[in-house]
Phi, psi and omega in degrees: 000322177294326181297306179307313177298311177307312184291322176294312176310312180292316180299319183294316183297313171305318184297314187300320183290305175304328184276321177296330183276356182328189180295150173311140175291156176222159178241142182246128176251114175273125179244169170302342184256343189139195184257133181232133176247135187233123176277128180276149183240077182296339179296335179265322183216075187301324179291312188295309180298320177299327182284318181301315182292321176302306188298324171308304173312317184283355185058029179310312196271356180292123179094359182278132181277151171286085193285346185209118182224121181246113188304130180087347188243273193212167173236128183237143189212181175107354176249106178301339178283339181078001185262347182095353181266335184278176180188192178276180177282351186274158177295153181293161184250144176292137177304145182226070181292156176216181181269001183287152189259146169283130182218185179299136176086355173294146176248124175234167182269143179265156181202181173270207176285342174281123181299342190252036181241009178299150182207288174224349189276138168220162184230163181229123184285142188270332187201185174304147182213062187303332184292350175272347182301132185071358183247344177227150188273125178277127177248347179186196171201144174294127181257329172210150182105003183303327177300330178287314176297324182292339181273348179305139177302128180279147177276186177288152181297140189084283181290324182085358184300135192246129167285131178050063184289156167292157177230164176277119162285320174189160170228141180220146174300135180301330178256013180254180173299148180295000000 
């Protein structure tokens, strides 16, 4: 009887580990240009991904503009003020750098020159950006909708500041409530 109980507990443990390691979470972002799906990477940046998921659940991103969009580089959102200076009510996060490369569709956390200042803003790369490798936290990758990202209104040369920017209409967890 003890062997059966032990075998059951071991099997239950493996099932729990397998379930916990399940598919990576995704978010679905509705923009004024269309839908973008992002696979989150908690394996690379667990604290940053947890923050994004928390803010998504709070509907923090709903109505937030793509305030900085630089042609050939990236589109940035996550600041409700639209100035690039805003963030959430939560403390900034310590950097979680990885060895992954920034490429087309990579989603990274925006920050100031201090690597430990990421908060709520994130960006999506239009193409490779190897100069960001190991310098910015990667939180995910676009799995569908890069054509939508490509259509976002571009900002001024240099600053990327966008007049009358496209917006995030909503972001939801792929397996969560709409």
